[in-house]
C-alpha positions as CSV (number, residue, x, y, z in Angstrom):
1,M,4.9,-3.6,16.4
2,N,5.6,-2.8,12.8
3,I,3.1,-1.1,10.5
4,K,1.9,-4.3,9.0
5,Q,1.0,-5.8,12.4
6,A,-0.6,-2.5,13.4
7,K,-2.8,-2.7,10.2
8,Q,-4.0,-6.2,11.1
9,E,-4.7,-5.2,14.8
10,I,-6.7,-2.1,13.7
11,A,-8.7,-4.3,11.2
12,N,-9.3,-6.8,14.0
13,T,-10.5,-4.0,16.3
14,L,-12.8,-2.7,13.6
15,K,-14.3,-6.2,13.1
16,A,-14.8,-6.7,16.9
17,Y,-16.5,-3.3,17.3
18,L,-18.9,-3.9,14.3
19,T,-19.9,-7.5,15.4
20,R,-23.5,-7.7,16.6
21,D,-25.2,-10.1,19.0
22,E,-28.3,-12.1,18.2
23,L,-30.5,-9.0,19.0
24,G,-28.7,-6.8,16.6
25,N,-26.8,-4.8,19.2
26,Y,-23.1,-4.2,19.0
27,L,-21.3,-7.0,20.9
28,I,-19.0,-4.4,22.5
29,P,-21.2,-1.4,23.6
30,A,-20.3,1.9,22.0
31,V,-19.1,3.2,25.4
32,R,-16.5,0.4,25.6
33,Q,-15.3,0.9,22.0
34,R,-12.1,2.7,22.7
35,P,-10.5,4.9,20.1
36,V,-7.3,3.6,18.7
37,L,-4.2,5.8,19.4
38,L,-1.6,5.0,16.8
39,M,1.8,6.4,17.8
40,G,4.8,6.2,15.6
41,P,7.5,8.1,13.6
42,P,6.3,10.3,10.7
43,G,6.3,8.8,7.2
44,I,6.0,5.1,7.9
45,G,2.5,4.6,6.3
46,K,-0.1,5.3,9.1
47,T,-2.4,7.1,6.6
48,Q,-2.0,4.5,3.9
49,I,-3.0,1.6,6.1
50,M,-6.3,3.4,6.9
51,E,-7.1,3.5,3.2
52,Q,-6.2,-0.2,2.8
53,I,-8.4,-1.2,5.8
54,A,-11.4,0.8,4.6
55,A,-11.2,-0.8,1.1
56,E,-10.6,-4.4,2.4
57,E,-13.4,-4.2,5.0
58,G,-15.8,-2.3,2.8
59,V,-16.4,0.6,5.2
60,G,-16.2,4.4,4.9
61,L,-13.1,6.5,5.7
62,V,-13.0,10.1,6.7
63,S,-9.5,11.5,7.2
64,Y,-8.4,14.8,8.7
65,T,-5.1,16.3,9.6
66,I,-6.3,17.8,12.8
67,T,-3.6,20.6,13.0
68,H,-5.4,22.3,10.1
69,H,-8.5,22.8,12.2
70,T,-9.5,25.6,14.6
71,R,-11.7,25.3,17.6
72,Q,-14.6,26.6,15.6
73,S,-14.3,24.2,12.7
74,A,-14.0,21.2,15.1
75,I,-16.7,22.1,17.6
76,G,-19.0,24.3,15.4
77,L,-20.0,28.0,15.6
78,P,-22.2,29.3,18.5
79,F,-25.7,30.6,17.9
80,I,-28.6,31.7,20.2
81,E,-31.6,29.5,20.6
82,K,-34.8,30.3,22.5
83,R,-35.9,27.7,25.1
84,T,-38.8,27.6,27.6
85,Y,-38.1,26.3,31.1
86,G,-40.8,26.4,33.8
87,G,-43.0,28.6,31.7
88,E,-40.3,31.2,31.2
89,E,-38.3,31.8,28.0
90,F,-34.5,31.8,28.0
91,S,-31.8,32.5,25.4
92,V,-29.5,29.5,25.2
93,T,-26.1,29.1,23.4
94,E,-25.9,26.1,21.0
95,Y,-23.5,25.1,18.4
96,T,-23.7,24.3,14.7
97,M,-22.5,20.8,13.8
98,S,-18.7,20.2,13.8
99,E,-17.2,20.2,10.3
100,I,-15.6,16.8,11.1
101,L,-18.8,15.1,12.2
102,A,-20.7,16.7,9.3
103,S,-18.1,15.0,6.9
104,V,-19.0,11.7,8.5
105,Y,-22.7,12.2,8.0
106,Q,-22.1,13.5,4.4
107,L,-20.1,10.3,3.5
108,M,-22.9,8.1,5.0
109,E,-25.5,9.9,2.9
110,K,-23.5,9.8,-0.3
111,T,-22.3,6.2,-0.1
112,G,-25.0,4.5,2.0
113,L,-22.2,3.2,4.2
114,K,-23.3,3.4,7.9
115,E,-20.0,2.2,9.4
116,G,-16.5,3.3,9.0
117,I,-13.3,4.8,10.3
118,L,-12.7,8.4,11.3
119,F,-8.9,9.0,11.1
120,L,-7.4,12.0,12.8
121,D,-3.8,12.6,12.1
122,E,-1.3,14.5,14.2
123,I,-3.7,14.3,17.1
124,N,-1.0,15.4,19.7
125,C,0.0,18.5,17.7
126,V,-3.2,20.5,18.1
127,S,-3.3,24.1,19.2
128,E,-3.8,25.0,22.8
129,T,-7.4,26.1,22.2
130,L,-8.3,22.9,20.4
131,A,-6.6,20.5,22.7
132,P,-9.5,20.3,25.3
133,M,-12.0,19.6,22.5
134,M,-9.9,16.8,21.1
135,L,-9.4,15.2,24.5
136,Q,-13.1,15.3,25.0
137,F,-13.7,13.7,21.7
138,L,-11.3,10.8,22.4
139,Q,-12.9,10.3,25.8
140,C,-16.5,10.8,24.9
141,K,-16.7,10.7,21.1
142,T,-18.5,14.0,21.1
143,F,-17.8,17.5,19.9
144,G,-19.8,19.8,22.2
145,N,-23.2,18.1,22.4
146,Q,-22.9,16.2,19.1
147,R,-21.9,12.6,19.1
148,L,-20.1,10.5,16.5
149,P,-22.6,8.0,14.9
150,E,-22.4,4.4,16.2
151,G,-20.4,2.0,14.0
152,W,-17.6,4.4,13.5
153,L,-14.1,3.6,14.8
154,I,-11.9,6.6,15.8
155,V,-8.3,6.1,14.9
156,A,-6.0,9.0,16.0
157,A,-2.4,9.1,15.0
158,G,0.5,11.0,16.5
159,N,4.2,11.3,16.5
160,P,6.5,10.8,19.6
161,P,8.0,13.9,21.0
162,E,11.5,13.2,19.6
163,Y,10.1,13.8,16.1
164,N,8.0,16.9,16.7
165,K,8.6,19.8,19.1
166,S,5.0,20.8,19.2
167,V,3.5,17.6,20.5
168,R,1.5,17.5,23.6
169,D,1.5,14.7,26.2
170,F,-1.8,12.9,27.0
171,D,-2.9,12.7,30.6
172,V,-3.7,9.5,32.3
173,V,-7.5,10.1,32.1
174,T,-7.2,10.2,28.3
175,L,-4.7,7.3,27.9
176,D,-7.0,5.2,30.1
177,R,-9.8,5.6,27.5
178,V,-7.9,4.7,24.3
179,K,-6.4,1.6,22.8
180,R,-2.7,2.6,22.3
181,I,-0.6,1.0,19.5
182,D,3.0,1.9,19.2
183,V,4.5,1.5,15.8
184,E,8.2,1.3,14.9
185,D,9.9,1.5,11.5
186,D,10.6,-1.9,9.9
187,F,12.5,-2.1,6.7
188,S,11.5,-5.6,5.8
189,V,7.8,-4.6,6.0
190,W,8.4,-1.5,4.0
191,K,10.4,-3.4,1.4
192,E,7.4,-5.7,0.8
193,Y,5.2,-2.6,0.4
194,A,7.8,-1.0,-1.9
195,Y,7.8,-4.1,-4.2
196,R,4.0,-4.0,-4.3
197,K,3.9,-0.3,-5.2
198,G,6.6,-0.7,-7.9
199,L,9.2,1.7,-6.3
200,H,12.3,2.3,-8.2
201,G,14.8,-0.5,-8.2
202,A,17.7,1.8,-7.1
203,V,15.8,2.8,-4.0
204,I,15.0,-0.8,-3.0
205,S,18.4,-2.2,-3.7
206,Y,20.3,0.7,-2.0
207,L,18.3,0.4,1.2
208,D,18.7,-3.4,1.1
209,I,22.4,-2.8,1.2
210,K,22.3,0.2,3.6
211,K,19.3,-0.7,5.8
212,E,20.6,1.7,8.5
213,N,19.8,4.6,6.2
214,F,16.1,3.6,5.8
215,Y,14.9,5.7,8.7
216,R,17.1,8.1,10.5
217,V,16.3,11.3,12.5
218,E,19.3,13.2,13.9
219,T,19.6,16.5,15.8
220,T,22.7,18.3,14.7
221,V,24.2,21.8,15.0
222,D,22.4,22.6,11.7
223,G,19.1,21.5,13.0
224,L,17.0,18.4,12.5
225,Q,18.1,16.1,9.7
226,F,16.2,13.0,8.6
227,A,15.5,10.3,6.1
228,T,12.1,8.7,6.3
229,A,10.0,6.1,4.5
230,R,7.8,8.8,3.0
231,G,10.9,10.6,1.7
232,W,12.2,7.4,0.0
233,E,8.8,6.7,-1.6
234,D,8.4,10.2,-2.9
235,L,11.9,10.3,-4.2
236,S,11.2,7.0,-6.0
237,E,8.2,8.5,-7.8
238,L,10.4,11.5,-8.9
239,I,13.2,9.3,-10.2
240,I,10.7,7.3,-12.3
241,A,9.2,10.5,-13.7
242,Y,12.6,12.0,-14.4
243,E,13.8,8.9,-16.3
244,K,10.7,9.1,-18.6
245,L,11.5,12.8,-19.2
246,G,15.2,12.1,-19.8
247,L,16.2,14.3,-16.7
248,R,19.0,13.6,-14.3
249,V,18.5,13.1,-10.5
250,D,21.6,14.6,-8.9
251,R,22.7,15.0,-5.3
252,E,20.8,18.3,-4.9
253,V,17.5,16.7,-6.1
254,V,18.0,13.7,-3.7
255,G,18.7,16.2,-0.8
256,Q,15.3,17.8,-1.4
257,Y,13.7,14.5,-0.3
258,I,16.3,12.8,1.9
259,Q,17.2,15.6,4.3
260,L,20.2,14.0,5.8
261,P,23.1,15.2,3.8
262,R,25.5,12.3,4.1
263,V,22.7,9.8,3.2
264,A,21.6,11.9,0.3
265,K,25.1,12.1,-1.0
266,D,25.6,8.3,-0.5
267,F,22.4,7.5,-2.4
268,A,23.2,10.0,-5.2
269,N,26.5,8.3,-5.7
270,Y,24.8,4.9,-5.6
271,L,22.3,6.0,-8.2
272,E,25.1,6.9,-10.6
273,L,26.6,3.5,-10.0
274,Y,23.2,1.9,-10.6
275,Y,22.9,3.5,-14.0
276,K,26.6,2.6,-14.7
277,Y,25.9,-1.1,-13.9
278,Q,22.9,-1.0,-16.1
279,R,25.1,0.0,-19.0
280,T,28.1,-2.1,-18.1
281,Y,26.3,-5.4,-17.6
282,H,23.7,-4.9,-20.4
283,V,20.8,-6.0,-18.2
284,E,18.4,-6.0,-21.2
285,D,20.7,-8.4,-23.0
286,I,20.7,-10.7,-20.0
287,L,16.9,-10.8,-19.9
288,T,16.7,-11.5,-23.6
289,G,19.3,-14.3,-23.3
290,T,22.0,-12.5,-25.5
291,W,24.6,-11.7,-22.9
292,Q,28.4,-12.0,-23.6
293,N,30.8,-14.3,-21.6
294,I,32.7,-11.2,-20.5
295,T,29.6,-10.0,-18.7
296,M,29.6,-13.1,-16.6
297,L,33.3,-12.9,-15.9
298,E,33.1,-9.2,-14.8
299,L,30.2,-9.9,-12.5
300,R,31.8,-13.0,-11.0
301,E,34.9,-10.9,-10.0
302,A,32.9,-7.9,-8.8
303,P,32.6,-6.8,-5.2
304,F,29.6,-8.2,-3.3
305,D,27.7,-4.9,-3.2
306,E,28.1,-4.6,-7.0
307,K,26.7,-8.1,-7.4
308,L,23.7,-7.1,-5.2
309,S,23.1,-4.0,-7.3
310,V,23.1,-6.0,-10.6
311,M,20.7,-8.5,-9.1
312,G,18.6,-5.6,-8.0
313,L,18.5,-4.4,-11.6
314,L,17.5,-7.8,-12.8
315,L,14.8,-8.1,-10.1
316,S,13.5,-4.6,-10.9
317,R,13.1,-5.5,-14.6
318,L,11.5,-8.8,-13.8
319,A,9.1,-7.1,-11.4
320,E,8.1,-4.6,-14.2
321,A,7.4,-7.4,-16.6
322,A,5.5,-9.4,-14.0
323,R,3.5,-6.2,-13.0
324,E,2.5,-5.5,-16.6
325,T,1.4,-9.1,-17.0
326,R,-0.6,-9.0,-13.7
327,R,-2.3,-5.7,-14.7
328,Q,-3.3,-7.2,-18.1
329,D,-4.5,-10.4,-16.3
330,E,-6.7,-8.3,-14.0
331,L,-8.1,-6.3,-16.9
332,T,-8.9,-9.5,-18.8
333,T,-10.7,-10.9,-15.7
334,A,-12.7,-7.7,-15.3
335,L,-13.7,-7.6,-19.0
336,H,-14.6,-11.3,-18.9
337,G,-17.2,-10.4,-16.2
338,A,-18.5,-7.5,-18.2
339,L,-18.7,-9.7,-21.3
340,R,-21.0,-12.2,-19.4
341,D,-23.2,-9.3,-18.4
342,F,-23.2,-8.0,-22.0
343,K,-24.2,-11.5,-23.3
344,G,-27.1,-11.8,-20.8
345,K,-28.7,-8.4,-21.5
346,I,-27.9,-7.8,-25.2
347,A,-31.1,-9.4,-26.5
348,D,-33.4,-7.2,-24.4
349,A,-31.8,-3.8,-24.6
350,G,-29.5,-3.8,-27.7
351,P,-25.7,-3.7,-27.8
352,Q,-25.2,0.1,-27.5
353,A,-27.6,0.5,-24.6
354,V,-26.1,-2.5,-22.7
355,L,-22.5,-1.2,-23.1
356,G,-23.6,2.3,-22.0
357,Q,-25.2,0.8,-18.9
358,L,-22.1,-1.3,-18.1
359,I,-19.9,1.8,-18.5
360,W,-22.2,3.9,-16.2
361,Q,-22.2,1.1,-13.5
362,R,-18.4,1.0,-13.4
363,Q,-18.2,4.8,-13.3
364,E,-20.6,4.9,-10.4
365,K,-18.6,2.2,-8.6
366,L,-15.4,4.2,-8.9
367,K,-17.2,7.3,-7.8
368,R,-18.6,5.6,-4.7
369,A,-15.2,4.1,-3.8
370,K,-13.6,7.5,-4.1
371,E,-16.3,9.2,-1.9
372,A,-16.0,6.4,0.7
373,G,-12.2,6.9,0.9
374,Q,-11.6,3.4,-0.4
375,M,-9.8,4.4,-3.6
376,D,-6.2,3.4,-4.1
377,K,-4.2,4.0,-7.3
378,E,-4.4,0.4,-8.5
379,T,-8.1,0.1,-8.1
380,R,-8.6,3.4,-9.8
381,D,-6.4,2.5,-12.7
382,L,-8.0,-0.9,-13.3
383,G,-11.4,0.7,-13.2
384,L,-10.5,3.3,-15.7
385,R,-8.8,0.8,-18.1
386,E,-12.0,-1.4,-18.0
387,I,-14.2,1.6,-18.7
388,N,-11.9,2.7,-21.6
389,A,-12.0,-0.8,-23.1
390,L,-15.8,-0.9,-22.9
391,E,-16.1,2.5,-24.4
392,G,-13.8,1.4,-27.2
393,Y,-16.1,-1.6,-27.9
394,R,-19.1,0.8,-28.0
395,Q,-17.4,3.2,-30.4
396,H,-16.3,0.3,-32.7
397,L,-19.9,-1.0,-32.8
398,A,-21.2,2.5,-33.7
399,K,-18.4,3.0,-36.3
400,E,-19.1,-0.3,-38.0
401,E,-22.9,0.2,-37.6
402,I,-23.3,-3.2,-35.9
403,T,-26.8,-3.3,-34.3
404,A,-27.8,-7.0,-34.5
405,S,-27.3,-8.8,-31.2
406,G,-25.5,-11.9,-32.6
407,E,-23.2,-9.9,-34.8
408,A,-22.4,-7.5,-31.9
409,M,-21.6,-10.4,-29.6
410,E,-19.2,-11.9,-32.1
411,A,-17.5,-8.5,-32.6
412,V,-17.1,-7.8,-28.9
413,R,-15.8,-11.4,-28.3
414,G,-13.2,-10.9,-31.0
415,W,-12.0,-7.6,-29.5
416,F,-11.9,-9.3,-26.1
417,G,-9.8,-12.1,-27.6
418,G,-7.2,-9.4,-28.4
419,E,-6.9,-8.7,-24.7
420,V,-6.6,-12.4,-23.9
421,E,-3.8,-12.7,-26.6
422,K,-2.0,-9.7,-25.1
423,R,-2.0,-11.4,-21.8
424,R,-0.6,-14.6,-23.3
425,T,2.1,-12.6,-25.1
426,L,3.1,-10.7,-22.0
427,A,3.2,-13.9,-19.9
428,A,5.4,-15.7,-22.5
429,E,7.8,-12.7,-22.7
430,S,7.9,-12.5,-18.9
431,S,8.5,-16.2,-18.5
432,A,11.4,-16.0,-20.9
433,R,12.9,-13.2,-18.9
434,F,12.7,-15.2,-15.7
435,D,14.3,-18.2,-17.4
436,N,17.1,-16.1,-18.9
437,A,17.8,-14.3,-15.6
438,F,18.2,-17.7,-13.7
439,R,20.3,-19.2,-16.5
440,F,22.6,-16.2,-16.4
441,L,23.0,-16.3,-12.6
442,E,23.5,-20.1,-12.6
443,Q,26.3,-19.8,-15.2
444,T,27.8,-16.8,-13.4
445,F,27.7,-18.0,-9.8
446,G,26.7,-21.7,-9.8
447,Q,25.0,-22.9,-6.6
448,S,25.9,-20.0,-4.4
449,Q,24.5,-17.4,-1.9
450,E,23.7,-15.1,-4.8
451,L,21.2,-17.6,-6.1
452,V,19.7,-17.9,-2.6
453,I,19.4,-14.1,-2.3
454,F,17.8,-14.0,-5.8
455,V,15.2,-16.7,-5.1
456,T,14.4,-15.1,-1.7
457,E,13.8,-11.7,-3.4
458,I,11.5,-13.2,-6.0
459,T,9.5,-14.7,-3.2
460,S,9.3,-11.4,-1.4
461,G,8.3,-9.4,-4.4
462,H,4.5,-9.0,-4.8
463,D,4.5,-9.1,-8.6
464,T,7.3,-11.6,-9.1
465,S,5.8,-14.0,-6.6
466,W,2.4,-13.6,-8.2
467,F,3.9,-14.4,-11.6
468,V,5.6,-17.5,-10.5
469,E,2.5,-18.7,-8.7
470,N,0.3,-18.1,-11.7
471,F,2.6,-18.9,-14.7
472,G,5.4,-21.0,-13.1
473,C,9.1,-20.9,-13.4
474,D,11.0,-24.2,-13.4
475,A,14.3,-22.7,-12.3
476,Y,12.6,-20.9,-9.4
477,F,10.9,-24.1,-8.2
478,R,14.1,-26.1,-8.5
479,H,16.1,-23.6,-6.4
480,N,13.3,-23.0,-4.0
481,K,13.0,-26.7,-3.3
482,E,16.7,-26.9,-2.6
483,L,16.5,-24.0,-0.2
484,L,13.5,-25.6,1.6
485,F,15.5,-28.9,1.8
486,D,18.5,-27.1,3.2
487,D,16.4,-25.2,5.7
488,T,14.7,-28.3,6.8
489,R,18.0,-30.1,7.2
490,R,19.4,-27.2,9.2
491,R,16.4,-27.2,11.5
492,I,16.6,-31.0,12.1
493,Q,20.3,-30.6,12.9
494,E,19.6,-27.8,15.3
495,D,16.9,-29.9,17.0
496,I,19.2,-32.9,17.3
497,A,22.0,-30.7,18.8
498,A,19.5,-29.2,21.2
499,A,18.2,-32.7,22.3
500,R,21.8,-33.9,22.8
501,A,22.6,-30.9,24.9
502,A,19.5,-31.4,27.0
503,Q,20.4,-35.1,27.5
504,Q,23.9,-34.2,28.5
505,E,22.7,-31.7,31.0
506,E,20.2,-34.3,32.4
507,N,23.0,-36.8,32.7
508,S,25.3,-34.4,34.5
509,H,22.5,-33.7,37.1
510,E,22.1,-37.5,37.7
């Protein structure tokens, strides 16, 4: 299965394990709650989905790359304890608590979360001395004589042997005690993730054209050479940072992330073309509705790969505009909730005290999410932006010496109105960009496969689809309706053809 399906299956497993019966006991006894063994190529997002599941299900997450551990840190250190048996005293060897289990208890104490996921990465690459301990843990959920608390799902991830020379095979006894999920790389799923994370448009459009270069691992005379999903994502982050700094990403830089020379060279060449197309076709002019006729003529006569690249540029810019609108919408929604709290408490505690309390509550919420392993970049950024806005309100009230409740409420409402107006402005600008992009493509290509591809990509993109759903786009709805009609007509024709074929076969038998 792909990583998206694996995520859903692990989430379903977690829900099943945490479901209780009418007496309050777990519906599936702890002894029958098999650990999940997640096997798949490196760099396809196994760690990321653990963070997403923990955040979405509201449980804790403790993550370890198990190869960094020794036998002592995993099982604990030995010490001598005195015990009395049959009236005679003996010296007995016991062990301190495992560092891994101690981390679970520490998270429970800090966050108050009693249930969660213990994620152990690279489980089949442990050292020879640690291997028996890890097998015992997967089979019995214990390190030495210490057991993992109930309510915690073990998810262990590993790489197949073709990707790592140091992997160990699991025996039948172990495999018969785990729930094994094999994951394969899937570009379509990764592309959906890439849109959501705002990866660089050049990376997405290049891989859309050269899907075979998304994930490759080859053994050559020069050693192992590879291109992975993790490599593409990290390279995307670097390209975005380099662009802000005015630096150039050349073939050597690409090769530091995409360690398959011919793919690195191919992408570096494509990136140069990507920037060239951006200059040649004046993408910003298209989105502002000020393009020249020569631009349409050039694109109309361009090779198909070039057309795809230009549409990728347009989609990337639309996604950026939609993302900025979405982030402002989320901030406005969060601040609206804070404003309701402010209004309800201001009369009792005063504006400065209430704002201080609201800021503290949101800081604590972020802190707990981080400690629980539930923190992703978007959640963190939204929380910090809300805190900064509230702190700005508090400082403005102090600077203007506003202490009366009614006057403070009016002032805060006015500042909040500025955020609402910013959302309206961003939405209007984004809407105009969508309309101009469609108008340009319609005039350039007419009703063609390019429009079909463009509409499909907008639907696939997290931010673009969110924008269309929340703020609309007449051209998108018009083309999407035509696509749906064509798809329905095609399926009806296929059904009719299949029915006729079946009838002919039946007649021939008679």
